[in-house]
C-alpha positions in Angstrom: -39.2 -21.8 -11.6 -39.6 -20.5 -14.8 -37.2 -18.7 -16.5 -37.2 -14.7 -15.3 -39.6 -15.4 -12.1 -36.5 -14.0 -9.8 -35.8 -11.3 -11.8 -37.5 -8.5 -9.6 -36.2 -9.2 -6.5 -33.8 -6.3 -5.9 -33.3 -2.6 -7.8 -30.3 -3.9 -9.3 -31.7 -6.7 -11.5 -34.9 -4.1 -12.1 -31.7 -1.6 -13.7 -30.3 -5.1 -15.5 -34.2 -5.9 -17.1 -36.5 -3.0 -17.6 -39.9 -3.9 -16.4 -42.4 -5.1 -19.1 -39.1 -6.5 -21.2 -39.0 -10.1 -21.4 -35.8 -12.0 -20.8 -34.0 -13.4 -24.1 -36.1 -16.1 -25.8 -34.2 -19.5 -26.0 -34.9 -22.1 -28.6 -33.5 -25.4 -28.1 -30.8 -27.2 -30.5 -31.6 -29.8 -31.9 -28.3 -31.3 -32.2 -28.4 -31.7 -28.0 -30.4 -31.4 -24.9 -27.6 -29.6 -23.3 -27.1 -26.7 -26.3 -29.0 -23.7 -26.9 -29.0 -20.7 -28.5 -31.0 -17.8 -28.5 -32.8 -15.6 -31.1 -30.7 -12.7 -30.3 -27.8 -15.4 -31.9 -25.5 -14.6 -29.2 -22.0 -16.0 -29.9 -21.4 -16.0 -26.3 -24.2 -18.6 -25.2 -25.2 -21.7 -26.1 -23.6 -23.3 -29.2 -24.3 -22.5 -32.8 -24.7 -26.4 -33.6 -22.5 -28.7 -36.7 -24.1 -26.1 -39.0 -21.9 -23.4 -38.5 -19.9 -22.5 -41.3 -17.4 -20.8 -39.0 -14.7 -23.3 -37.6 -13.8 -20.9 -34.7 -17.2 -21.0 -33.0 -17.7 -24.8 -33.0 -15.6 -27.1 -31.1 -15.4 -30.1 -28.8 -15.0 -30.2 -25.2 -12.4 -32.6 -23.9 -11.9 -31.2 -19.8 -11.9 -33.9 -16.9 -11.9 -33.3 -13.4 -8.0 -33.5 -13.5 -7.9 -30.8 -16.3 -10.1 -28.4 -14.4 -8.8 -28.9 -11.1 -4.9 -27.3 -12.8 -7.1 -24.6 -14.3 -8.1 -23.5 -11.2 -5.5 -23.9 -9.3 -2.9 -22.3 -11.6 -5.7 -19.1 -11.4 -5.5 -19.0 -7.9 -2.5 -20.1 -6.4 -0.4 -17.0 -8.0 2.7 -15.4 -6.7 0.5 -13.8 -4.5 0.7 -16.8 -2.0 4.4 -15.7 -1.5 2.9 -12.2 0.1 0.6 -13.5 2.7 2.8 -14.0 5.9 3.1 -10.1 5.4 -0.5 -9.3 5.3 -1.1 -11.6 8.6 1.7 -9.3 10.1 -0.4 -6.4 9.7 -3.8 -8.2 10.8 -2.3 -10.2 13.5 -2.7 -14.0 14.1 -6.5 -14.1 14.8 -7.9 -11.2 12.5 -5.1 -12.9 9.7 -5.6 -16.3 10.1 -9.8 -15.6 10.2 -9.4 -13.5 7.0 -8.3 -15.8 4.9 -10.4 -18.7 6.4 -13.4 -16.5 5.5 -12.6 -15.4 2.3 -11.9 -19.6 1.8 -15.8 -19.9 2.6 -16.9 -17.3 0.5 -15.0 -18.3 -2.4 -16.2 -22.0 -2.3 -20.1 -20.7 -1.7 -20.3 -17.8 -4.3 -18.2 -20.4 -6.9 -21.0 -23.0 -6.5 -23.5 -20.3 -6.8 -22.2 -19.5 -10.1 -21.3 -22.7 -11.3 -25.0 -24.3 -10.9 -26.4 -21.5 -13.4 -23.8 -22.4 -16.1 -26.4 -25.2 -16.9 -29.7 -23.8 -16.6 -33.1 -23.7 -17.8 -31.6 -26.0 -20.6 -29.1 -23.6 -22.0 -25.2 -24.5 -21.5 -23.2 -21.4 -21.4 -19.9 -20.5 -23.0 -18.9 -17.5 -21.2 -19.4 -15.6 -18.0 -20.9 -13.0 -20.3 -23.5 -14.8 -21.9 -24.7 -16.5 -18.6 -24.9 -12.8 -17.3 -26.6 -11.7 -20.6 -29.5 -14.8 -20.4 -30.5 -14.4 -17.1 -30.1 -10.9 -15.8 -29.9 -8.9 -19.6 -28.1 -6.7 -21.8 -27.4 -3.9 -19.6 -25.9 -6.5 -16.3 -24.2 -8.1 -19.2 -22.2 -4.7 -20.6 -21.4 -4.0 -16.8 -20.1 -7.4 -16.1 -18.0 -7.6 -19.5 -16.4 -4.2 -18.4 -15.2 -5.9 -14.9 -14.0 -9.3 -16.5 -12.4 -7.5 -19.2 -10.3 -5.1 -17.2 -9.3 -8.1 -14.7 -8.2 -10.4 -17.5 -6.4 -7.7 -19.0 -4.8 -6.3 -16.1 -3.7 -9.6 -15.0 -1.9 -10.5 -17.8 0.2 -7.7 -17.4 0.5 -8.0 -13.3 1.7 -11.8 -14.7 3.9 -10.4 -17.5 5.5 -8.0 -14.9 5.8 -10.8 -12.3 7.3 -13.1 -14.3 10.0 -10.7 -15.3 10.6 -9.9 -11.5 11.2 -13.4 -11.3 13.5 -14.0 -13.7 15.8 -11.0 -12.6 16.1 -12.3 -9.0 16.7 -15.8 -10.7 19.6 -14.6 -12.5 20.7 -11.6 -9.8 21.3 -14.9 -7.4 23.7 -16.9 -10.3 25.7 -13.4 -11.0 24.3 -13.1 -14.6 22.2 -9.9 -13.9 23.1 -6.6 -11.5 20.5 -6.0 -8.9 20.0 -2.2 -10.5 20.0 -3.6 -14.2 15.9 -3.4 -16.1 13.9 -6.0 -15.8 12.4 -5.1 -19.3 14.4 -7.0 -21.2 13.3 -10.4 -19.3 9.7 -9.2 -19.9 10.4 -8.9 -23.7 11.6 -12.3 -23.7 9.1 -13.5 -21.4 6.7 -12.0 -24.2 8.0 -13.9 -26.9 7.4 -17.0 -25.4 3.7 -16.0 -24.9 3.2 -15.5 -28.5 4.0 -19.4 -29.1 1.9 -20.5 -26.1 -0.7 -18.0 -27.5 -1.6 -20.4 -30.4 -3.0 -22.8 -28.4 -6.4 -23.7 -29.9 -8.4 -22.4 -26.9 -8.7 -22.9 -23.1 -10.1 -26.2 -23.3 -6.5 -27.0 -25.1 -4.3 -25.6 -22.5 -4.9 -28.2 -20.7 -1.1 -29.2 -20.4 0.0 -25.7 -19.7 -2.2 -25.6 -17.0 -0.9 -29.1 -15.4 2.6 -27.4 -15.7 1.4 -24.2 -14.3 -0.7 -26.1 -11.1 2.8 -28.0 -10.7 5.0 -25.1 -10.4 2.9 -23.1 -8.2 2.3 -25.7 -5.9 6.2 -26.3 -5.8 7.0 -22.7 -5.3 4.2 -23.0 -2.8 6.2 -25.9 -1.3 9.7 -24.7 -1.2 8.5 -21.1 0.6 6.3 -23.7 2.7 9.8 -25.3 3.5 11.5 -22.6 4.1 9.6 -21.2 6.7 8.7 -24.2 8.6 12.8 -24.4 9.1 12.9 -21.2 11.0 9.2 -21.5 12.4 11.4 -22.3 15.7 11.8 -18.7 16.4 8.0 -18.5 17.1 7.4 -14.8 16.2 4.8 -13.1 15.2 1.9 -11.1 17.7 -1.8 -11.3 18.3 -2.3 -7.9 17.3 0.1 -7.6 14.6 3.1 -4.9 13.6 2.5 -2.0 15.9 5.7 -0.5 15.0 4.0 2.5 12.7 1.3 5.3 13.5 -2.0 4.5 14.0 -2.9 6.0 10.4 -0.3 3.7 9.0 -1.6 0.4 11.0 -5.0 1.4 9.5 -4.0 1.5 5.9 -1.8 -1.4 5.8 -4.3 -3.5 7.4 -6.6 -2.5 4.7 -4.1 -3.4 1.9 -4.0 -6.8 3.5 -7.7 -6.9 2.9 -7.2 -6.2 -0.7 -4.1 -8.9 -1.0 -6.1 -11.7 0.5 -9.5 -11.1 -1.7 -7.4 -10.9 -4.8 -5.6 -14.3 -3.4 -9.0 -16.2 -4.2 -10.5 -14.4 -6.9 -10.6 -16.8 -10.0 -14.5 -16.4 -11.1 -13.8 -14.2 -14.0 -12.7 -17.1 -15.6 -15.1 -19.7 -13.7 -17.8 -20.1 -16.5 -14.7 -20.1 -19.1 -13.5 -23.3 -17.8 -16.6 -25.1 -17.0 -17.2 -24.6 -20.6 -14.1 -26.6 -21.2 -15.6 -29.7 -19.7 -16.7 -32.6 -21.6 -20.5 -34.0 -21.3 -21.5 -36.1 -20.1 -21.6 -36.1 -16.7 -23.2 -33.1 -16.3 -20.2 -30.1 -16.2 -22.0 -29.0 -13.0 -21.4 -31.6 -11.1 -17.6 -32.2 -12.3 -17.0 -28.5 -12.1 -18.4 -28.3 -8.4 -16.2 -30.9 -7.4 -13.2 -29.4 -9.2 -14.1 -25.7 -7.1 -14.0 -28.0 -3.6 -10.9 -30.2 -4.3 -8.8 -27.3 -5.8 -10.0 -23.9 -3.6 -9.2 -26.6 -0.9 -5.5 -27.4 -1.9 -5.2 -23.8 -2.1 -6.5 -22.5 1.5 -4.2 -25.3 2.9 -1.3 -23.8 1.1 -2.3 -20.4 2.1 -2.9 -21.1 5.9 0.0 -23.0 5.8 2.4 -20.5 4.2 0.9 -17.7 6.2 1.6 -19.5 9.7 4.9 -20.8 9.2 6.1 -17.4 7.6 4.8 -15.4 10.3 6.1 -17.5 12.8 9.3 -17.5 11.6 10.1 -14.0 10.7 7.2 -11.8 12.6 6.1 -8.0 11.9 9.6 -7.9 9.8 8.7 -10.5 7.3 9.3 -9.0 3.5 6.5 -8.4 1.2 7.4 -11.7 -0.8 8.8 -14.5 1.0 11.5 -15.1 -1.6 12.9 -11.5 -0.8 13.5 -12.6 2.7 16.9 -12.1 3.9 19.1 -14.8 4.0 15.4 -17.1 3.8 17.5 -20.0 2.5 19.9 -21.3 0.4 20.8 -19.6 -3.1 20.0 -22.6 -5.5 16.8 -22.8 -3.4 16.1 -19.3 -4.1 16.9 -20.0 -7.8 14.7 -23.1 -7.9 11.7 -21.2 -6.8 11.9 -18.1 -8.8 12.3 -20.4 -11.9 8.6 -22.4 -10.9 7.8 -18.8 -10.5 8.6 -18.1 -14.1 7.5 -20.7 -15.7 3.9 -20.7 -13.7 3.6 -17.0 -15.3 3.5 -18.5 -18.7 0.6 -20.6 -17.8 -1.2 -17.9 -15.5 -1.0 -15.6 -18.3 -2.7 -18.1 -21.1 -5.6 -19.4 -18.7 -6.2 -15.3 -18.0 -5.9 -14.0 -21.9 -7.6 -17.6 -23.5 -10.8 -15.9 -22.9 -10.1 -12.6 -24.4 -8.8 -14.1 -27.6 -12.0 -15.9 -27.8 -14.0 -13.0 -27.6 -11.7 -11.1 -30.3 -12.3 -14.2 -32.5 -15.3 -14.0 -32.1 -16.0 -10.4 -33.0 -13.8 -10.9 -36.0 -16.2 -13.6 -37.0 -19.2 -11.4 -36.2 -18.3 -8.8 -38.1 -16.3 -10.0 -41.3 -17.9 -13.9 -42.1 -16.5 -14.4 -44.9 -13.1 -12.6 -44.8 -9.9 -15.2 -44.9 -9.1 -13.7 -41.7 -12.0 -14.9 -39.9 -12.7 -18.2 -41.5 -9.4 -19.3 -40.8 -8.3 -20.3 -37.4 -4.8 -20.0 -37.9 -4.2 -16.6 -39.6 -6.8 -15.4 -36.8 -4.9 -16.7 -34.1 -1.3 -15.6 -35.5 -2.5 -12.3 -35.8 -4.5 -11.4 -33.9 -2.9 -13.1 -30.4 0.3 -11.9 -31.2 -0.6 -8.3 -31.4 -2.2 -8.6 -28.0 0.7 -10.4 -26.5 3.2 -7.5 -28.0 0.8 -4.8 -26.3 0.5 -6.2 -23.1 4.4 -7.2 -22.9 4.9 -3.4 -24.3 2.9 -1.7 -21.3 4.5 -4.2 -18.9 8.0 -3.1 -20.3 6.6 0.5 -20.2 5.6 0.6 -16.8 6.9 -2.4 -14.8 5.5 -1.0 -11.7 2.1 -1.3 -13.1 2.1 -4.2 -10.3 1.5 -1.8 -7.7 -1.8 -0.8 -8.7 -2.7 -3.9 -9.5 -3.9 -4.4 -5.6 -6.2 -1.6 -6.3 -7.8 -3.2 -9.5 -8.3 -6.3 -7.6 -10.4 -4.6 -4.8 -12.4 -2.7 -7.5 -13.3 -5.7 -9.1 -13.4 -8.7 -7.0 -16.5 -7.7 -5.4 -18.6 -7.6 -8.4 -17.4 -10.8 -10.3 -16.6 -13.1 -7.5 -19.4 -12.1 -5.4 -22.1 -9.6 -6.9 -22.7 -11.5 -10.0 -22.9 -15.1 -8.7 -25.3 -14.1 -6.1 -28.0 -12.5 -8.4 -27.7 -15.1 -11.0 -28.3 -17.8 -8.6 -31.2 -15.8 -7.1 -32.8 -15.5 -10.6 -32.1 -18.7 -11.4 -33.0 -20.5 -8.1 -35.6 -18.2 -6.2 -35.0 -19.2 -2.6 -36.9 -18.7 0.5 -36.7 -15.7 2.2 -34.3 -16.5 4.8 -31.3 -17.7 1.9 -32.1 -14.7 0.2 -31.3 -12.2 3.3 -28.3 -14.2 3.6 -27.0 -13.9 0.5 -27.5 -10.4 0.7 -25.7 -9.8 3.7 -23.1 -11.6 2.4 -22.9 -9.5 -1.0 -23.0 -6.1 1.2 -20.8 -7.3 3.7 -18.3 -8.3 0.9 -19.0 -4.7 -0.6 -17.9 -2.8 2.2 -14.3 -5.0 2.2 -13.9 -4.2 -1.0 -14.4 0.0 -0.3 -12.3 -0.5 2.4 -9.6 -2.0 0.4 -9.8 0.2 -2.5 -8.7 2.9 0.1 -5.5 1.2 1.6 -4.7 0.6 -2.1 -4.9 4.2 -3.4 -3.3 5.4 -0.1 -0.5 2.8 -0.8 -0.1 4.2 -4.4 -0.2 8.0 -3.9 2.7 7.1 -1.1 5.1 5.2 -3.3 4.4 7.7 -6.8 7.8 9.1 -6.3 9.7 5.9 -7.0 7.4 5.1 -10.3 9.4 5.1 -13.5 9.4 4.0 -16.8 11.6 1.1 -18.5 13.3 0.4 -14.9 
């Protein structure tokens, strides 16, 4: 299929590229058959080649299957895995485990669809935004960029708050902090560490951080699994889930659980950026698809194991986080697990902020190409990255309850970034037979319904807990 053949298969794509308007023209780079630039000189797509005078805009790639898996695992297996038993407690055995499995299969499919389009029509895309710009047009690119920036920004805040809470739990457990003491001093300390880590040149260079993040996330997942397995002989849990509340509260808690499970699988906003770190040859698509299948399957195994053993162990009374469950295990084990969570959050924040760093620095380079602050990578990174980290640290310290609404943000953004755009860009590049088209659009519609239901549940949770919020808690 030639570029643009699949554009007009649905009304959304007609909105993205008006009828009669040609998609961006691509000219192949003379330096490599896998590199290209558009005639609009978009910095988010392809490579500017070795002739580029700005060092920020040109770099080599060193990613391997190992580093790619580390990035994906760091992005996916977050502290949210510790709350899956609670989600299952509202959904019940059958619905809970089925939902985790459905999202596993959906994420594997949509991630592979997106990975297949990163190198398409001879163009190597550097970012998710650039891919959507080239395939669906500027309007769709702006919509995607809005969703992507919102998620990356709020994920940075959520992980900063999670690190503060883990740090406080650790200090409380060893007797160096009071239960009622504010978490913001720990958040500020975490922010200082992030300023240092933010000086990694780019996402490719953070592979060491992601390797540590993947190891620590697997580490506290194993600890949680062990703590739950030790008490799984309680054989608690029911098919219908928690029925100790009225039907209205039950319904909204089920909707909340939908959003929690969906958000646990969402790494699509950084998928293209991760794939851009992979060295060529071999094809980055082959390496990325292997990494996707391996990493998401590892995450799924941990999700299922912790959800099953946690619900068996504590039943409908399971806490929102396994590590918060009373008498869950020895103090030293809880301390170790929270330390691993804290370290993982250091890596996770870097993974979700590096794409924003790149966007900021590309913007500076475009607006002030001759300025020393644009042509000197060290100055650019020190100034702009430090300011950004300081900002999200301030927001996290000011409103540490902000993590309460991340479920809402995840519910809003999961569908467009992880389902809608991957499906549409794949359909545009590889127009399939009618049955496949209908199947993908049915999946698209079903996930939209799930997202809308999760939004309703999250909004009600926020409203119900509004009187417990405060600043600098």
